[in-house]
N, C-alpha and C positions, 0 to 999 in steps of 0.2 A: 517152231525152230527146226530147220531142216536137219535131217539126220538124227533127230531125237524122237523116238517113237512114243515117249511118255508125255509129250506136250499136250495139255488140254487145249480145247478150242478157244483161241483168244479173239477178242472183238477188235476190229480195226476202227478205232475211235478217233485217230489223229490224222488230219489232212495237212496240206502244205502250209496253210495259215497257222494252224496250231503248232506245228513243228518249228516254224520261223519264230513265233512268239516264244516258244519254249527255249530256243537257242539264245534269244536275247536275254531271257531271265537267267539262263544257266551260265552264260559267258561273260557277263559284265555286271557291275554294280557300282553306283556312286560311293558305296562304302569304301571301296578300294581307291576311288578318286580322292576321297578325303584323306586317306592314309598317305597317298602319294603327294597330295598338296602340302602336307606337313614337311616334305623334303624341299619345298620351294620350286621355282620355275624349272629347274633342271629335271624334274620328274617327267616333264613332257617328252624329253629326249629318251628317257628310260622307257616310257610307254611305247614309243616307236620301235626301239630296239627289241623290247620284249615281244611286241607283236610279230616282228619279222622272224625272231628266233624261236618263238614258242607257239603263238596262235597259228601262223601260216603252216608250220610243219604238222601241227595237230589237224588242221583243216584238210590238208592234202591227204593225210593218212586215213582220216575218218571218212572222207569222200570215197577213197578207193576201197577201204575195207567194208564200209556199209553197203556199197553197191555190189561188191563181190560176195559178201556174206551178210545179207540183211536179216540176221536172226535175232530172236528175242535173247537178250543177255549181252549183246554187243561185245564189249571189250573182254568179258569173261569167255565168250565163245571164241573170239579171235585168238586169244592167248592159248586156249585149249587146242585149237586147230594147229597152231604154229609150234607149240612146245609140249603138248601133252596135257592130260587132265590135271596133274599136280600144279603145273604153272597156271592153268586156267583158274583153278580154285584159289590159289594164293593171290592171284591178281584181283579176283573178285573180293576176296576177304579183305585185303589191304585197302581197296577202294571203299568198300562198305564201312570198315572201321574208321577210315579217315574222314568219311562224310559225316559221321555222327557228331563230332565236335564242331564241324562247320555249320551244321544245321542248328546246333545249340547256340553258336555265336550269332546266327541270324535272329534267333528268338530273343537273345539279350539285346541285340541292336533295336529290334522292334519295340521291346519293352521300354528301353530308354527313350526312344523317339516319342512314345505315347505320352510321356511327361510333358512334352511341349504343347499338347492339346489344351492342358489346363494352365499353361504358362508357368509351370513350376519345375523347370529342369534342375534347379539348385535345391530343391526340397529334400527332406530326409529320405523320401522314397528313392531318390537317385542313388543312394548307397544302401538301400534296403534289400537284402537277399530275399526276403519274403515276397516283395513285389515282383522281382525278376522270376522267381520260381513259380509264383501263382500265375503270372501272365503266360509263362512258357507252357504250363500244364493245360491251361484253358485253351490256348491256341493249338497245342498238339491234339487235343480232343476234337476240335473243329476240323483240323486238317485230316486227321485220321478218318473221321466220318465221311468227308467228301471223297477221299481216295478209295474207301471201301465201296462207295457207290459206283466206282469204275472211272476210267479215264474220260468217258463221255461227260461226266459231271466234274471230276477233279480238274480237268484241263482248264476250266473257266477260272480257277484260282490263279494258276500261273500265267494264263493269258492276261488276266487283270494286272498281275504283277508287272508284266512287260509294258503294258500301256502306262501304268503308274511310273515306271522307270523312265519312259520317254518324257512324260510331263514333268517329272522331278528334274530331269536334265534340262528341259526347256526353262523351268523356273530358275535354276542356277544360272543359266546363260543370260536370261533377261536381267537378273539382279547383278550379274557380273558386268554386263554392258553399262547398266545404270551407274554402278559404283565407279567404273573406269571413267565414264563421261563426267561425273560430278566431282570426284575426289582424286582420280588417278589411281594407278595400281598400288596395292598394299606393300609391295616390295619392288625394288628396281629391276627392270627387265633389261639386263645387259648380257653381253657375251659371257661374262664370268658367272653370273647367277644361272644362266641357261645351260652351262656346261656341267655334266654329271661329275661327281667326285669319286675317289677310289679309296676312301677310308673304310675301316671295318664296318661301320654302320651303313655305309653305302652298299657294300657287297651284300649285307643281310637284306637291305631294301630291294636290291635287284632280284634276289631269290623270291621275295614275296610278290613282286610284280610278275615274275614268271608264273607263279601259281595263279595269280589273278587272271591270266590269259587262258586258263584251262576252262573246260565246260562243254566244248563242242562235241565231246563224246557222249554227253548225257542222253541225247535222243536215241542213241544206238541201243541202250538197255531196253527200250520199249519197241525194238524193231518189229516184233510180231504183232504189235498193236497199232502200227502205222500203215495207212493205206498206201500200197505200192512203195514200200520203204526203200527199195532199190533206187528209185528215182527221186522220191520225196526228200530224203535226208540231204543229198547233194544240192538239190534245188533250194531247199530251205536254208542251208548253210550259206549259199551264195547270196541270198536275200538278206540274211541276218548280219553277215560280216561287216558291211559298212555301218550298220546301225551300232554294232558293238564297239567298233573303233570310235565312232562319234560320241557315244556315251562316255567313254573313258577320257578322250582328249578334251572334249568340250567341258565336261564336268570339272576336270582337274584345272584347266585353264581358268574357268570361271571362279573357282574357289581361290586359286592363287592370286588373282587380281583383286578379289574382294576382301580377303581375310589375311591377316598376318599369320604366317605358318606357325609361329610360336604359340598361337592360341588354339591350334587344332589338336584334337585327341582322337584316338581310334574308335571309341565307343559312340560319341555323339558328334563326330566331325561334320557330317552332312547337315544335321539340324543346327549345329552351331553356326555353320556358314550361312544358312538361310536366316537364322535369327539375327545375327550380327548385321548382315546386309540389309534385311528388311527394316531393322530399327534405325540404321543410319539414314535410310531413305524415307523414314516416316511412314512405312508400310507394314506396321506390326500385324495387321490383320492377315498378312500372308504367312505368318508363322504357323498357325494351326492348319492352313491349307497344305503347306509343305509337310507338316507332320502326318497328315492323312495319306499323302502320296508315299512318304517313306514307309509308313506302316504297311500299306497295301503291297508295296514293292517287296518288303522283307517277308511278309507272310506268303506272298506268291512264291518266293524262292523256297520257303520251307515246304510248301505243297509240292513243288516240282521235285526237290531232292528227296523227299520221302517217297514220292511215286517212283522215281528212277532207282533210288537205292534199294527199294523193296524187291525189284526185279532180279537183283543179284542172288540173294538166298532162294528166291523162287526157282531160278534155273538150276542152282546147286541142289535144290530139293528134287527136281526132275532127274538129275544125274545120280540121285541117292547118296550124295556126299553129306547131305543134311537129312534129318528125319523127313519122311514122306509128307508130313503136314505142310512143310514149306512149299511144296510143289502143287498144292491144291488151290483151286480158285473158288470164289464165292459162287454158289449155285445159281444165284439170280443176277449178280452184277458182273461176274467174270473177273473179279479182282483177286490178287494174291493176298487174301485177307490175313492169313497167319504171318506171312512175311511182313506185312504192313504193321500189324500189332506188335510184332517182335521189335522192329526198328523203332517204333514210337516208344516202346517200353524202355529201350536202351537210352534213347535221347532224354526221356523224362528222368531216368536215373542219373544221367550225366548232368542234367540241369540242376538237380538237387545237390549232387556231390560237388559240382564245380563251384558252388557258393559256400561250401562248408569251410569255415576258418580262414576266409580270405576276403579281400575287397572285391567289389564287382569288377573293377578294372583289372585287378590281378587275375581273376578267373578268366576274363576275356583274353588276356595275353597268353595264358597257358593254353587256351583253346586254339589260338592262332598257331602257336608252335606245333601243337599236336597235328593239326589238320594239314599244315604245309608239308611235313615229312610224310605222314601217312598217306596223303592223297597223291603226292608226287611219285612215290615208288611205282605204282601201277603204270605210269607212263613209260617206264623202261620197257615194260611188256608191250605197250601199244606200239611204240616205234620199232621194237624188235619184231613184232608180228607183221608189221607192214613190210619190212625187209624180207622176211621169210616167205610170206604168202604172195608177194608180188611176182614171183616166178611162175612159170607155166602159162598156158594159153588163157586169154580172157574168157569170161563167161558171158552168156547172153544178157544184154541190158546193163553191163558193167559201165561205169562212168569212164570217159576217156580223159586221162590225165596228160596234159601237154608234156611231151618228152618221155612219156611212158615210164618204164621201170626205173630209168636213170633219175628222173625227177623224184619219184617216190623214195628211192634209196637215199638220195642226197638230202631231201627234207627230213627223212627219218634220222639220219646221222646228225643233222643240225639239232633236231629235237632231243636226241639222246644226250648230246653234249650239254645243252641247256638244262635238261632235267638233272643230270649228274651234278652240275654246278649249283643248281638251286637247292638240291638236297644237302650238299656240302655246306652251303651258306646257312641253311636252316639249323645246322648243328652248332654253328659258332655261337658262343655266349654273347648276349646283348651288351653293348657299351654300358659301363656303370654297374655291371653284375658284380656283386661283392664276392661271390664264390664261383668264378667261371669254370673251374675244373669240375666242381660238383654239378653245376648246371648242365655241362656237356655230358657228364657221366649219366645223369638222369635221363637225358634224351636218348643216349645210346642204349642204355639198359631197357628203357621203355619201348624203344623201337624193336629191339631184339626179342623182348617179351611178346609183343604183338605178333611178330613173325612166328615165334615158337608156338603160341597158342593156335594160330591158324594152321600150322603144320600138324599139330596134335589132332585138331578137329578133322583135318583131311585124312590122316591115318585111320582114325576111328570110322570116318565115313566111308573110306574105301573098303574097309572090312565089311561094313554093312551092305555096301553095294554089291560085293561079291556074294553075299549070302542071300540078298533079296533081288529077284528079277525085276526089271522095269515094269511099271504099271501099264495096263492096256491104254491105248489112246482114248481120250474122252470125246 
């Protein structure tokens, strides 16, 4: 990382193909398509609006920032350069803490999809906390081992996840076309059903879709491990963008025409769509095939986000805001082993606690609420950093943004407005909530507590950094 004398020698393990596949894994998932399909045909319009107001601003800002500051730590470093070390640490902290329930949610999703391999999605295991906890812990152990071996090995997991995601989308499209041809659409496709609503539940849904368009920033956390990151990240994002849009739009459209939205649910939505469609067509043998694709897809996502998330405390360790162990790498594999183990430990704890005294679906819904708020807050810093750092002369090799700084600032302002709205919608109590004030209070207090804990860690770490000089370069 430029300007940080404490950085160990990192291995450049990721090329353009790897980063492109990483972007696909990070930025889209049929999981969100299933959630969107439950809202009916109008969700297609919401996807388009969300892409224009969230994904495009993020893409423009990430292309600019990663080409001007292609450092390990990405968003953490950009916030630090723009607003100082406290802002950098808090941005990294909130992103990291917001990623942990998201990763746990992926594990739950994969565990639920595994039940379809044996044709028993309605068995007792579907509501068994022991199954979801056991699957999560075993999968975490595998993912941790691969990531400790370094990105040269770990990248194959999220590369496989991206390929499985394409095949999963293709399967949904083929089934959707067959259902449409033989039976017609599951719901009427009219101007009324295609027009988004503006009820409370619709606003909450819009905020979730905005969150679903995030992820383009993930590769930046590994900037020091990407070959020629200054050019590779913009090139890979340009290649991945149409694939990401296709996954969301084609998956959602296929599920909408195949399955009655009333039968969709957040935990098993994609597999339910595959199962219902395959059974209607007399192609039940496709159900386990779809389950394998979904499982590989989700586990690939777990591998990616653990690898990316571990780079945040790693860079904070280099800055001495966290104990020095976070900033050390494995002597053989060059991976931030302590940061990886810490992140996996937190996720394992969350997987266990999340199942205590609640249903599987209840735990999943809590995780969604936590990750939307926790992960969206750092995007305020992303867009703010793009505005602040876009001034001054360009650096050698910097990506040329059409329209220059005016385009960057405009896109950043659009992204800021969308982020603020999405955070506000996430705090709104869900329709049917029996204690809406209490629910909102819990989210407010919980978010304030997360910020307070991060601030306390920073204060303690700053004192440590002042007492301890940076380590010599490795």
